C-alpha positions in Angstrom: 16.2 -1.4 -0.4 14.0 0.9 1.6 13.0 2.5 -1.6 11.9 -0.7 -3.2 9.8 -1.4 0.0 8.1 1.8 0.0 7.2 1.8 -3.6 6.2 -1.6 -3.3 3.9 -0.8 0.0 2.4 2.3 -1.6 1.7 0.4 -5.0 -0.1 -2.3 -3.4 -2.1 -0.4 -1.0 -3.5 1.8 -3.9 -4.3 -1.4 -6.0 -6.1 -3.3 -3.3 -8.0 -0.1 -2.5 -9.0 0.1 -6.0 -9.6 -3.4 -6.5 -11.2 -3.8 -3.1 -13.6 -0.7 -3.8 -14.3 -2.1 -7.1 -15.2 -5.5 -5.9 -17.6 -4.0 -3.4 -19.4 -1.6 -5.6 -19.2 -2.4 -9.2 -21.2 -4.9 -11.5 -18.0 -6.0 -13.5 -16.3 -7.7 -10.5 -19.9 -9.5 -9.6 -19.7 -11.0 -13.0 -16.0 -12.0 -12.6 -16.8 -13.7 -9.0 -19.9 -15.4 -10.6 -17.5 -16.8 -13.3 -15.4 -18.1 -10.8 -18.3 -19.8 -9.0 -17.5 -17.6 -6.1 -20.1 -15.2 -6.3 -20.9 -15.1 -2.4 -17.2 -14.4 -1.5 -17.1 -11.2 -3.3 -18.1 -8.8 -0.6 -15.6 -10.8 1.9 -12.8 -10.3 -0.6 -13.5 -6.7 -1.4 -13.7 -6.1 2.3 -10.4 -8.3 2.8 -8.7 -6.1 0.0 -9.7 -2.6 1.5 -8.9 -3.8 5.5 -5.5 -5.0 4.1 -4.6 -1.8 2.1 -5.5 0.2 5.3 -3.2 -2.2 7.2 -0.5 -1.6 5.2 -0.6 2.4 5.3 -1.5 2.5 8.9 1.2 -0.2 9.9 3.5 1.7 7.6 3.5 4.5 10.3 2.7 3.0 13.3 3.8 -1.0 13.1 6.2 -2.9 11.1 4.0 -6.1 12.5 0.9 -4.5 11.0 2.4 -4.3 7.9 4.1 -7.9 7.7 0.6 -9.2 8.6 -1.3 -7.3 6.0 1.1 -7.9 3.5 0.8 -11.6 4.3 -2.5 -11.7 4.2 -2.9 -10.0 0.9 -0.3 -12.3 -0.4 -2.3 -15.3 0.6 -5.4 -13.9 -0.7 -3.8 -13.4 -4.2 -2.3 -17.1 -3.9 -6.1 -17.9 -3.9 -6.9 -15.6 -6.7 -4.0 -17.1 -8.8 -5.3 -20.6 -7.9 -8.7 -19.5 -8.9 -7.6 -18.0 -12.0 -5.6 -21.3 -13.0 -8.8 -23.3 -12.2 -11.0 -21.5 -14.6 -8.4 -21.6 -17.1 -7.6 -18.0 -17.5 -4.9 -16.9 -19.8 -1.5 -15.6 -18.3 -2.4 -12.2 -19.0 -5.4 -12.4 -16.7 -3.6 -14.2 -14.0 -0.5 -11.5 -14.2 -1.8 -9.1 -11.9 -2.4 -11.5 -8.9 1.0 -13.0 -9.4 2.6 -9.6 -9.6 0.6 -8.5 -6.4 1.4 -11.9 -4.7 5.2 -11.2 -5.2 5.0 -7.7 -4.2 3.2 -8.3 -0.8 5.6 -11.5 -0.4 8.5 -8.9 -0.6 6.6 -6.3 1.6 5.9 -8.9 4.2 9.6 -10.3 4.2 11.2 -6.8 4.4 9.0 -5.5 7.2 9.8 -8.9 9.3 13.3 -8.8 8.7 14.3 -5.1 8.6 11.3 -3.7 11.0 10.2 -1.3 8.5 
């Protein structure tokens, strides 16, 4: 199971570094947040995504507690993302990335807490 944990952690960190950076820097994400009625939360969301990804990577080296906290925070963020996508009636295909990242980070948080990864 350690391999699954490490793959999930690295994939999550990479995804959130990419999404967080896109959220902060690209107009496409700005349009999405405006479509969601949450334009004022875009910078906060992008910052939390980047910080969560950094927390996963730093925690992987230094502290299972930091991994667990970062992954749990990212899972909560994705829970809000799923709720937002449902609220605006997005398709399953549009919602699926948030669902996958929610599940992946819930797994990483659980594993770090129970195995002291």
